[in-house]
PyMOL CGO cylinders between C-alpha atoms (Angstrom):
from pymol import cmd
from pymol.cgo import CYLINDER

trace = [
    CYLINDER, 33.81, 95.67, -30.36, 31.42, 93.64, -32.66, 0.3, 1, 1, 1, 1, 1, 1,
    CYLINDER, 31.42, 93.64, -32.66, 27.93, 95.30, -31.38, 0.3, 1, 1, 1, 1, 1, 1,
    CYLINDER, 27.93, 95.30, -31.38, 28.13, 94.05, -27.40, 0.3, 1, 1, 1, 1, 1, 1,
    CYLINDER, 28.13, 94.05, -27.40, 29.92, 97.58, -26.25, 0.3, 1, 1, 1, 1, 1, 1,
    CYLINDER, 29.92, 97.58, -26.25, 29.37, 100.92, -26.48, 0.3, 1, 1, 1, 1, 1, 1,
    CYLINDER, 29.37, 100.92, -26.48, 33.06, 102.19, -28.08, 0.3, 1, 1, 1, 1, 1, 1,
    CYLINDER, 33.06, 102.19, -28.08, 33.41, 105.11, -30.96, 0.3, 1, 1, 1, 1, 1, 1,
    CYLINDER, 33.41, 105.11, -30.96, 32.84, 103.61, -34.37, 0.3, 1, 1, 1, 1, 1, 1,
    CYLINDER, 32.84, 103.61, -34.37, 36.73, 103.78, -35.00, 0.3, 1, 1, 1, 1, 1, 1,
    CYLINDER, 36.73, 103.78, -35.00, 37.92, 101.88, -32.63, 0.3, 1, 1, 1, 1, 1, 1,
    CYLINDER, 37.92, 101.88, -32.63, 35.19, 99.44, -33.24, 0.3, 1, 1, 1, 1, 1, 1,
    CYLINDER, 35.19, 99.44, -33.24, 36.78, 99.47, -36.95, 0.3, 1, 1, 1, 1, 1, 1,
    CYLINDER, 36.78, 99.47, -36.95, 40.19, 98.82, -36.28, 0.3, 1, 1, 1, 1, 1, 1,
    CYLINDER, 40.19, 98.82, -36.28, 39.74, 96.10, -33.72, 0.3, 1, 1, 1, 1, 1, 1,
    CYLINDER, 39.74, 96.10, -33.72, 37.36, 94.28, -36.30, 0.3, 1, 1, 1, 1, 1, 1,
    CYLINDER, 37.36, 94.28, -36.30, 40.00, 94.87, -38.80, 0.3, 1, 1, 1, 1, 1, 1,
    CYLINDER, 40.00, 94.87, -38.80, 43.12, 93.78, -36.48, 0.3, 1, 1, 1, 1, 1, 1,
    CYLINDER, 43.12, 93.78, -36.48, 40.84, 90.37, -35.86, 0.3, 1, 1, 1, 1, 1, 1,
    CYLINDER, 40.84, 90.37, -35.86, 40.05, 89.96, -39.44, 0.3, 1, 1, 1, 1, 1, 1,
    CYLINDER, 40.05, 89.96, -39.44, 43.70, 90.54, -40.23, 0.3, 1, 1, 1, 1, 1, 1,
    CYLINDER, 43.70, 90.54, -40.23, 44.99, 87.72, -38.10, 0.3, 1, 1, 1, 1, 1, 1,
    CYLINDER, 44.99, 87.72, -38.10, 42.25, 85.46, -38.77, 0.3, 1, 1, 1, 1, 1, 1,
    CYLINDER, 42.25, 85.46, -38.77, 42.93, 85.73, -42.62, 0.3, 1, 1, 1, 1, 1, 1,
    CYLINDER, 42.93, 85.73, -42.62, 46.88, 85.30, -42.03, 0.3, 1, 1, 1, 1, 1, 1,
    CYLINDER, 46.88, 85.30, -42.03, 46.92, 82.89, -39.30, 0.3, 1, 1, 1, 1, 1, 1,
    CYLINDER, 46.92, 82.89, -39.30, 48.38, 80.00, -41.79, 0.3, 1, 1, 1, 1, 1, 1,
    CYLINDER, 48.38, 80.00, -41.79, 51.13, 82.45, -43.37, 0.3, 1, 1, 1, 1, 1, 1,
    CYLINDER, 51.13, 82.45, -43.37, 52.81, 83.23, -39.53, 0.3, 1, 1, 1, 1, 1, 1,
    CYLINDER, 52.81, 83.23, -39.53, 55.98, 80.87, -39.21, 0.3, 1, 1, 1, 1, 1, 1,
    CYLINDER, 55.98, 80.87, -39.21, 56.56, 78.50, -36.67, 0.3, 1, 1, 1, 1, 1, 1,
    CYLINDER, 56.56, 78.50, -36.67, 55.28, 80.65, -33.42, 0.3, 1, 1, 1, 1, 1, 1,
    CYLINDER, 55.28, 80.65, -33.42, 54.97, 83.66, -34.73, 0.3, 1, 1, 1, 1, 1, 1,
    CYLINDER, 54.97, 83.66, -34.73, 51.36, 84.26, -34.43, 0.3, 1, 1, 1, 1, 1, 1,
    CYLINDER, 51.36, 84.26, -34.43, 51.81, 82.91, -30.92, 0.3, 1, 1, 1, 1, 1, 1,
    CYLINDER, 51.81, 82.91, -30.92, 54.45, 85.85, -30.19, 0.3, 1, 1, 1, 1, 1, 1,
    CYLINDER, 54.45, 85.85, -30.19, 52.07, 88.48, -31.82, 0.3, 1, 1, 1, 1, 1, 1,
    CYLINDER, 52.07, 88.48, -31.82, 49.16, 87.77, -29.70, 0.3, 1, 1, 1, 1, 1, 1,
    CYLINDER, 49.16, 87.77, -29.70, 51.28, 87.09, -26.13, 0.3, 1, 1, 1, 1, 1, 1,
    CYLINDER, 51.28, 87.09, -26.13, 52.63, 90.43, -27.12, 0.3, 1, 1, 1, 1, 1, 1,
    CYLINDER, 52.63, 90.43, -27.12, 49.29, 91.78, -27.24, 0.3, 1, 1, 1, 1, 1, 1,
    CYLINDER, 49.29, 91.78, -27.24, 47.84, 90.82, -24.09, 0.3, 1, 1, 1, 1, 1, 1,
    CYLINDER, 47.84, 90.82, -24.09, 50.70, 91.28, -21.98, 0.3, 1, 1, 1, 1, 1, 1,
    CYLINDER, 50.70, 91.28, -21.98, 50.76, 94.84, -23.67, 0.3, 1, 1, 1, 1, 1, 1,
    CYLINDER, 50.76, 94.84, -23.67, 47.13, 95.91, -22.79, 0.3, 1, 1, 1, 1, 1, 1,
    CYLINDER, 47.13, 95.91, -22.79, 44.65, 96.35, -20.01, 0.3, 1, 1, 1, 1, 1, 1,
    CYLINDER, 44.65, 96.35, -20.01, 41.82, 96.30, -22.68, 0.3, 1, 1, 1, 1, 1, 1,
    CYLINDER, 41.82, 96.30, -22.68, 38.83, 93.66, -22.43, 0.3, 1, 1, 1, 1, 1, 1,
    CYLINDER, 38.83, 93.66, -22.43, 38.51, 94.60, -26.12, 0.3, 1, 1, 1, 1, 1, 1,
    CYLINDER, 38.51, 94.60, -26.12, 41.95, 93.53, -26.69, 0.3, 1, 1, 1, 1, 1, 1,
    CYLINDER, 41.95, 93.53, -26.69, 41.31, 90.28, -24.70, 0.3, 1, 1, 1, 1, 1, 1,
    CYLINDER, 41.31, 90.28, -24.70, 38.17, 89.84, -26.85, 0.3, 1, 1, 1, 1, 1, 1,
    CYLINDER, 38.17, 89.84, -26.85, 39.88, 89.94, -30.16, 0.3, 1, 1, 1, 1, 1, 1,
    CYLINDER, 39.88, 89.94, -30.16, 42.40, 87.61, -29.35, 0.3, 1, 1, 1, 1, 1, 1,
    CYLINDER, 42.40, 87.61, -29.35, 39.95, 85.02, -27.46, 0.3, 1, 1, 1, 1, 1, 1,
    CYLINDER, 39.95, 85.02, -27.46, 38.83, 85.27, -31.27, 0.3, 1, 1, 1, 1, 1, 1,
    CYLINDER, 38.83, 85.27, -31.27, 41.97, 84.28, -32.89, 0.3, 1, 1, 1, 1, 1, 1,
    CYLINDER, 41.97, 84.28, -32.89, 42.52, 81.76, -30.18, 0.3, 1, 1, 1, 1, 1, 1,
    CYLINDER, 42.52, 81.76, -30.18, 39.57, 79.70, -30.52, 0.3, 1, 1, 1, 1, 1, 1,
    CYLINDER, 39.57, 79.70, -30.52, 39.84, 80.07, -34.66, 0.3, 1, 1, 1, 1, 1, 1,
    CYLINDER, 39.84, 80.07, -34.66, 43.29, 78.19, -34.66, 0.3, 1, 1, 1, 1, 1, 1,
    CYLINDER, 43.29, 78.19, -34.66, 42.79, 76.57, -30.83, 0.3, 1, 1, 1, 1, 1, 1,
    CYLINDER, 42.79, 76.57, -30.83, 45.21, 73.56, -32.10, 0.3, 1, 1, 1, 1, 1, 1,
    CYLINDER, 45.21, 73.56, -32.10, 48.10, 75.84, -32.41, 0.3, 1, 1, 1, 1, 1, 1,
    CYLINDER, 48.10, 75.84, -32.41, 47.55, 78.39, -29.84, 0.3, 1, 1, 1, 1, 1, 1,
    CYLINDER, 47.55, 78.39, -29.84, 47.71, 76.24, -26.39, 0.3, 1, 1, 1, 1, 1, 1,
    CYLINDER, 47.71, 76.24, -26.39, 49.89, 78.96, -25.01, 0.3, 1, 1, 1, 1, 1, 1,
    CYLINDER, 49.89, 78.96, -25.01, 48.00, 82.09, -25.65, 0.3, 1, 1, 1, 1, 1, 1,
    CYLINDER, 48.00, 82.09, -25.65, 44.95, 80.27, -24.38, 0.3, 1, 1, 1, 1, 1, 1,
    CYLINDER, 44.95, 80.27, -24.38, 46.15, 79.51, -21.35, 0.3, 1, 1, 1, 1, 1, 1,
    CYLINDER, 46.15, 79.51, -21.35, 47.17, 83.10, -20.81, 0.3, 1, 1, 1, 1, 1, 1,
    CYLINDER, 47.17, 83.10, -20.81, 43.33, 83.99, -20.98, 0.3, 1, 1, 1, 1, 1, 1,
    CYLINDER, 43.33, 83.99, -20.98, 42.41, 81.11, -18.86, 0.3, 1, 1, 1, 1, 1, 1,
    CYLINDER, 42.41, 81.11, -18.86, 43.63, 82.66, -15.54, 0.3, 1, 1, 1, 1, 1, 1,
    CYLINDER, 43.63, 82.66, -15.54, 41.08, 84.87, -15.79, 0.3, 1, 1, 1, 1, 1, 1,
    CYLINDER, 41.08, 84.87, -15.79, 38.18, 83.03, -14.99, 0.3, 1, 1, 1, 1, 1, 1,
    CYLINDER, 38.18, 83.03, -14.99, 36.03, 86.00, -15.13, 0.3, 1, 1, 1, 1, 1, 1,
    CYLINDER, 36.03, 86.00, -15.13, 36.82, 86.81, -18.79, 0.3, 1, 1, 1, 1, 1, 1,
    CYLINDER, 36.82, 86.81, -18.79, 35.79, 82.78, -19.38, 0.3, 1, 1, 1, 1, 1, 1,
    CYLINDER, 35.79, 82.78, -19.38, 32.12, 84.11, -17.99, 0.3, 1, 1, 1, 1, 1, 1,
    CYLINDER, 32.12, 84.11, -17.99, 31.94, 87.00, -20.04, 0.3, 1, 1, 1, 1, 1, 1,
    CYLINDER, 31.94, 87.00, -20.04, 32.60, 85.11, -22.97, 0.3, 1, 1, 1, 1, 1, 1,
    CYLINDER, 32.60, 85.11, -22.97, 29.65, 82.82, -22.68, 0.3, 1, 1, 1, 1, 1, 1,
    CYLINDER, 29.65, 82.82, -22.68, 27.73, 86.33, -22.65, 0.3, 1, 1, 1, 1, 1, 1,
    CYLINDER, 27.73, 86.33, -22.65, 29.76, 86.92, -26.32, 0.3, 1, 1, 1, 1, 1, 1,
    CYLINDER, 29.76, 86.92, -26.32, 28.56, 83.29, -27.31, 0.3, 1, 1, 1, 1, 1, 1,
    CYLINDER, 28.56, 83.29, -27.31, 24.63, 83.62, -26.25, 0.3, 1, 1, 1, 1, 1, 1,
    CYLINDER, 24.63, 83.62, -26.25, 24.99, 87.39, -28.23, 0.3, 1, 1, 1, 1, 1, 1,
    CYLINDER, 24.99, 87.39, -28.23, 26.48, 86.18, -31.21, 0.3, 1, 1, 1, 1, 1, 1,
    CYLINDER, 26.48, 86.18, -31.21, 23.70, 83.35, -31.73, 0.3, 1, 1, 1, 1, 1, 1,
    CYLINDER, 23.70, 83.35, -31.73, 21.41, 85.78, -31.95, 0.3, 1, 1, 1, 1, 1, 1,
    CYLINDER, 21.41, 85.78, -31.95, 23.58, 88.59, -33.39, 0.3, 1, 1, 1, 1, 1, 1,
    CYLINDER, 23.58, 88.59, -33.39, 23.13, 87.58, -37.02, 0.3, 1, 1, 1, 1, 1, 1,
    CYLINDER, 23.13, 87.58, -37.02, 19.59, 87.05, -37.16, 0.3, 1, 1, 1, 1, 1, 1,
    CYLINDER, 19.59, 87.05, -37.16, 19.18, 90.83, -35.69, 0.3, 1, 1, 1, 1, 1, 1,
    CYLINDER, 19.18, 90.83, -35.69, 21.30, 92.33, -38.13, 0.3, 1, 1, 1, 1, 1, 1,
    CYLINDER, 21.30, 92.33, -38.13, 19.48, 90.52, -40.83, 0.3, 1, 1, 1, 1, 1, 1,
    CYLINDER, 19.48, 90.52, -40.83, 15.83, 92.07, -39.59, 0.3, 1, 1, 1, 1, 1, 1,
    CYLINDER, 15.83, 92.07, -39.59, 17.72, 95.66, -38.95, 0.3, 1, 1, 1, 1, 1, 1,
    CYLINDER, 17.72, 95.66, -38.95, 18.26, 95.35, -42.78, 0.3, 1, 1, 1, 1, 1, 1,
    CYLINDER, 18.26, 95.35, -42.78, 15.45, 93.66, -44.20, 0.3, 1, 1, 1, 1, 1, 1,
    CYLINDER, 15.45, 93.66, -44.20, 13.12, 96.66, -42.21, 0.3, 1, 1, 1, 1, 1, 1,
    CYLINDER, 13.12, 96.66, -42.21, 14.84, 99.02, -41.93, 0.3, 1, 1, 1, 1, 1, 1,
    CYLINDER, 14.84, 99.02, -41.93, 17.75, 99.48, -44.11, 0.3, 1, 1, 1, 1, 1, 1,
    CYLINDER, 17.75, 99.48, -44.11, 20.04, 98.69, -41.39, 0.3, 1, 1, 1, 1, 1, 1,
    CYLINDER, 20.04, 98.69, -41.39, 21.42, 100.35, -38.66, 0.3, 1, 1, 1, 1, 1, 1,
    CYLINDER, 21.42, 100.35, -38.66, 23.49, 104.07, -39.31, 0.3, 1, 1, 1, 1, 1, 1,
    CYLINDER, 23.49, 104.07, -39.31, 25.91, 102.13, -40.79, 0.3, 1, 1, 1, 1, 1, 1,
    CYLINDER, 25.91, 102.13, -40.79, 26.41, 101.97, -44.67, 0.3, 1, 1, 1, 1, 1, 1,
    CYLINDER, 26.41, 101.97, -44.67, 25.24, 98.66, -46.40, 0.3, 1, 1, 1, 1, 1, 1,
    CYLINDER, 25.24, 98.66, -46.40, 29.03, 97.28, -46.98, 0.3, 1, 1, 1, 1, 1, 1,
    CYLINDER, 29.03, 97.28, -46.98, 29.53, 97.64, -43.48, 0.3, 1, 1, 1, 1, 1, 1,
    CYLINDER, 29.53, 97.64, -43.48, 26.20, 95.98, -42.31, 0.3, 1, 1, 1, 1, 1, 1,
    CYLINDER, 26.20, 95.98, -42.31, 27.11, 92.66, -44.56, 0.3, 1, 1, 1, 1, 1, 1,
    CYLINDER, 27.11, 92.66, -44.56, 30.24, 92.65, -43.26, 0.3, 1, 1, 1, 1, 1, 1,
    CYLINDER, 30.24, 92.65, -43.26, 29.05, 92.02, -39.48, 0.3, 1, 1, 1, 1, 1, 1,
    CYLINDER, 29.05, 92.02, -39.48, 26.68, 89.85, -40.47, 0.3, 1, 1, 1, 1, 1, 1,
    CYLINDER, 26.68, 89.85, -40.47, 29.47, 87.56, -42.86, 0.3, 1, 1, 1, 1, 1, 1,
    CYLINDER, 29.47, 87.56, -42.86, 31.51, 88.44, -39.79, 0.3, 1, 1, 1, 1, 1, 1,
    CYLINDER, 31.51, 88.44, -39.79, 29.28, 86.71, -37.39, 0.3, 1, 1, 1, 1, 1, 1,
    CYLINDER, 29.28, 86.71, -37.39, 28.83, 83.52, -39.67, 0.3, 1, 1, 1, 1, 1, 1,
    CYLINDER, 28.83, 83.52, -39.67, 32.19, 82.22, -39.32, 0.3, 1, 1, 1, 1, 1, 1,
    CYLINDER, 32.19, 82.22, -39.32, 32.48, 79.01, -37.84, 0.3, 1, 1, 1, 1, 1, 1,
    CYLINDER, 32.48, 79.01, -37.84, 34.25, 80.01, -34.77, 0.3, 1, 1, 1, 1, 1, 1,
    CYLINDER, 34.25, 80.01, -34.77, 31.91, 82.48, -33.57, 0.3, 1, 1, 1, 1, 1, 1,
    CYLINDER, 31.91, 82.48, -33.57, 29.56, 79.13, -31.89, 0.3, 1, 1, 1, 1, 1, 1,
    CYLINDER, 29.56, 79.13, -31.89, 32.23, 77.65, -30.23, 0.3, 1, 1, 1, 1, 1, 1,
    CYLINDER, 32.23, 77.65, -30.23, 33.64, 79.44, -26.51, 0.3, 1, 1, 1, 1, 1, 1,
    CYLINDER, 33.64, 79.44, -26.51, 36.42, 79.60, -24.33, 0.3, 1, 1, 1, 1, 1, 1,
    CYLINDER, 36.42, 79.60, -24.33, 34.64, 77.15, -22.11, 0.3, 1, 1, 1, 1, 1, 1,
    CYLINDER, 34.64, 77.15, -22.11, 34.52, 74.98, -24.81, 0.3, 1, 1, 1, 1, 1, 1,
    CYLINDER, 34.52, 74.98, -24.81, 38.03, 75.60, -25.12, 0.3, 1, 1, 1, 1, 1, 1,
    CYLINDER, 38.03, 75.60, -25.12, 39.15, 74.74, -22.37, 0.3, 1, 1, 1, 1, 1, 1,
    CYLINDER, 39.15, 74.74, -22.37, 37.16, 71.40, -22.03, 0.3, 1, 1, 1, 1, 1, 1,
    CYLINDER, 37.16, 71.40, -22.03, 38.47, 70.64, -25.95, 0.3, 1, 1, 1, 1, 1, 1,
    CYLINDER, 38.47, 70.64, -25.95, 42.17, 70.74, -24.71, 0.3, 1, 1, 1, 1, 1, 1,
    CYLINDER, 42.17, 70.74, -24.71, 41.61, 68.17, -21.74, 0.3, 1, 1, 1, 1, 1, 1,
    CYLINDER, 41.61, 68.17, -21.74, 39.62, 66.01, -23.91, 0.3, 1, 1, 1, 1, 1, 1,
    CYLINDER, 39.62, 66.01, -23.91, 41.54, 65.89, -27.65, 0.3, 1, 1, 1, 1, 1, 1,
    CYLINDER, 41.54, 65.89, -27.65, 44.38, 65.91, -29.05, 0.3, 1, 1, 1, 1, 1, 1,
    CYLINDER, 44.38, 65.91, -29.05, 45.47, 67.03, -32.63, 0.3, 1, 1, 1, 1, 1, 1,
    CYLINDER, 45.47, 67.03, -32.63, 47.63, 64.89, -35.03, 0.3, 1, 1, 1, 1, 1, 1,
    CYLINDER, 47.63, 64.89, -35.03, 51.26, 66.21, -34.40, 0.3, 1, 1, 1, 1, 1, 1,
    CYLINDER, 51.26, 66.21, -34.40, 50.51, 66.46, -30.81, 0.3, 1, 1, 1, 1, 1, 1,
    CYLINDER, 50.51, 66.46, -30.81, 52.32, 63.78, -28.86, 0.3, 1, 1, 1, 1, 1, 1,
    CYLINDER, 52.32, 63.78, -28.86, 50.76, 62.12, -25.88, 0.3, 1, 1, 1, 1, 1, 1,
    CYLINDER, 50.76, 62.12, -25.88, 53.43, 63.65, -23.45, 0.3, 1, 1, 1, 1, 1, 1,
    CYLINDER, 53.43, 63.65, -23.45, 52.40, 67.16, -24.48, 0.3, 1, 1, 1, 1, 1, 1,
    CYLINDER, 52.40, 67.16, -24.48, 48.63, 66.33, -24.27, 0.3, 1, 1, 1, 1, 1, 1,
    CYLINDER, 48.63, 66.33, -24.27, 48.96, 65.33, -20.98, 0.3, 1, 1, 1, 1, 1, 1,
    CYLINDER, 48.96, 65.33, -20.98, 51.59, 68.62, -20.16, 0.3, 1, 1, 1, 1, 1, 1,
    CYLINDER, 51.59, 68.62, -20.16, 48.30, 70.74, -21.15, 0.3, 1, 1, 1, 1, 1, 1,
    CYLINDER, 48.30, 70.74, -21.15, 46.05, 68.45, -19.06, 0.3, 1, 1, 1, 1, 1, 1,
    CYLINDER, 46.05, 68.45, -19.06, 48.15, 69.05, -16.10, 0.3, 1, 1, 1, 1, 1, 1,
    CYLINDER, 48.15, 69.05, -16.10, 48.21, 72.67, -16.26, 0.3, 1, 1, 1, 1, 1, 1,
    CYLINDER, 48.21, 72.67, -16.26, 44.67, 73.23, -16.97, 0.3, 1, 1, 1, 1, 1, 1,
    CYLINDER, 44.67, 73.23, -16.97, 44.18, 70.81, -13.97, 0.3, 1, 1, 1, 1, 1, 1,
    CYLINDER, 44.18, 70.81, -13.97, 46.01, 72.69, -11.87, 0.3, 1, 1, 1, 1, 1, 1,
    CYLINDER, 46.01, 72.69, -11.87, 44.17, 76.10, -13.22, 0.3, 1, 1, 1, 1, 1, 1,
    CYLINDER, 44.17, 76.10, -13.22, 40.74, 74.51, -11.86, 0.3, 1, 1, 1, 1, 1, 1,
    CYLINDER, 40.74, 74.51, -11.86, 42.42, 73.79, -8.65, 0.3, 1, 1, 1, 1, 1, 1,
    CYLINDER, 42.42, 73.79, -8.65, 43.52, 77.07, -8.31, 0.3, 1, 1, 1, 1, 1, 1,
    CYLINDER, 43.52, 77.07, -8.31, 39.42, 78.14, -8.94, 0.3, 1, 1, 1, 1, 1, 1,
    CYLINDER, 39.42, 78.14, -8.94, 38.31, 75.57, -6.81, 0.3, 1, 1, 1, 1, 1, 1,
    CYLINDER, 38.31, 75.57, -6.81, 41.18, 76.74, -4.08, 0.3, 1, 1, 1, 1, 1, 1,
    CYLINDER, 41.18, 76.74, -4.08, 39.63, 80.59, -4.15, 0.3, 1, 1, 1, 1, 1, 1,
    CYLINDER, 39.63, 80.59, -4.15, 35.69, 79.01, -3.67, 0.3, 1, 1, 1, 1, 1, 1,
    CYLINDER, 35.69, 79.01, -3.67, 36.87, 77.71, -0.48, 0.3, 1, 1, 1, 1, 1, 1,
]
cmd.load_cgo(trace, "trace")
């Protein structure tokens, strides 16, 4: 929805606005309210665009959204898709800038183009679900006790075992 698919501009705009809302307000949610909203979105959609949106929020807020990430990790193809998104995002900013400099941008307004360029510079755009999977196995933030970190590892390893079993 951020330039990688062929969807109506209105739908892309709504998705980008929802993503921006969650990214900008993630720290304002109390307790696990953000987690509950994101799980609600995942459980009530069949759209990969919503999964992409939630993945973006999870990657940007990885230390508080493990329970959402583990839902996304259940779909191994989505992890592969996210790797493609990462490759696309790495070149997207320069493509938008070149288009803007050469042709005045795409058919969208300058404000729209500027918004997309700024969004592509956000730190979490250079991270992936695969990297997040590794992060949860190797690191724990302050406030995460050893038992919780061990539980996360075991849940992730169980998921990897399931993937390996499917290969057999």
